[in-house]
Every structure is written in C-alpha cells, then in structure tokens.
N, C-alpha and C positions, 0 to 999 in steps of 0.2 A: 647889086642894086641897079636899077635903070636910072639914068641921070635925072629924070623928072621926079622920081620918088625921093632921091637924095635931097634935091633942092626943096621939096615940099616939107621934109622933116626938119629943115634948118631952124624953125622957130624954137625948137627945143635944144639946139646946139649949145654947148658950153659945159661948165663944171657944175656938178650936182653932188650932194651928200645923200647917201642911201643908208637907211637903218633897216636891218632885217630882224624881226622879233619872232621868236619861237613861241607858239601857243600850244603845241601838242608834240610830244616826243622828247628825246633826250639831247637835242642839240643845245649848244650854248644859248642862253636867253636872248642876247642881243649882239649883233655885229653892226659896225658902222664903217662904211667905205666911201672914199672919194670915187666918183664916176665921171667919165667924160663922154659926151655925145658929139660926134662929128659925122656929118653927112648921113644921118639916120642910123649910125652904128654906135652902140653903147659898149663901153669897155671900162672895167673897174677891178679893183683889188688884184692888181698885177695879173690880169687875165682870168681870174676866178669868176668874174661876171662878164658874159659876152652876150650881146643881143642886138635887137633892132627897136627903133622908135618910128612909128608911121606918122603921116602928116596930121592925123587927129590926136596924136599923143599916145596912141596905143603902144604898150611895151610888151615885148616878148624876150625873155632872158633865160639862158642856161647858166646854172650855178655849178661850180666844180672846184675841187681842190682837195688833195690828199684823199681821205676816205669819205668825203662829202659830195653828194650829187643831187641835183634837183632842177626845177624850172620855176619861173615866176612870170606872172602877167599882171597887167594893170593899166593905169592911165596917168599921163602927166598933164598938168595944166601949165600956164605960163610960169608959175613960181613954185609949184609943189606937185606931188603925185602920191599914189598909193595903190596897193594891190595885194595879191595873195601869192604865196609860194608853197611848194611841197617838194619833198625829196627824202633822202636818207642820210644818216650819219652813222658810221661804223655799222652799217647793215640794218639799223632800226629806222622805221618810218618817222618822219617829223614834218611839221607844217606850221604855217603862221602867216603873218602879214608883213608888208614892207611899206615904208614911207620915204619920200624924197623931198629935198628942198634944193632950190637953185642957189648956186654960189658956194 
C-alpha cells in the first residue's frame, strides 16, 4: 500500500465481527470470525481471511483454509458492512453473503 492509501482507510480500522452465510452449495451454513483492520489491511480467522479496505469502505478479501477457497467483496460503513462471497468447499461450488459489525 502507498502511505496515503493506508491513512485514508483508517476510518475503518479496528475490530470487527464478520458472519459468512452460505446460500448456495454445501459449505457450513454460517461462520463467524473476529477480524481486524489495520492500515487498510484486513486479517481474520487466523489468516483464513486476508484482504484490503479502501478509503470508501470497499472490501476485497481472499478466503482460504484447508479445502475451502474463495473471494468476497462488499462495503463497510462506520459501524456495519455487507457483501457477497463465492468459492468452493471440498471441490463443490458455494456462495452466499456476509455481514460485519464493528466492535
């Protein structure tokens, strides 16, 4: 990240709780993870969620762990956020939505 971009994303810095809900496919129905955002970088679930948050709250995340892989995107506001995700679990396609709350 360029220093200016990191500073611009700081309004979203802090601790968040993210819930990932499966709407299609055979993944577990819901996962909930603590996530931290520092200098525009998002990290959660012991490295299973890694991504970025831009100055307008745009989120781009890679999901991974064991036999699960995917990506997610969406938007954060001051206290919450939401978006969509898609990927695979044990080789089968799955997708859904995610929500986030600050704190």
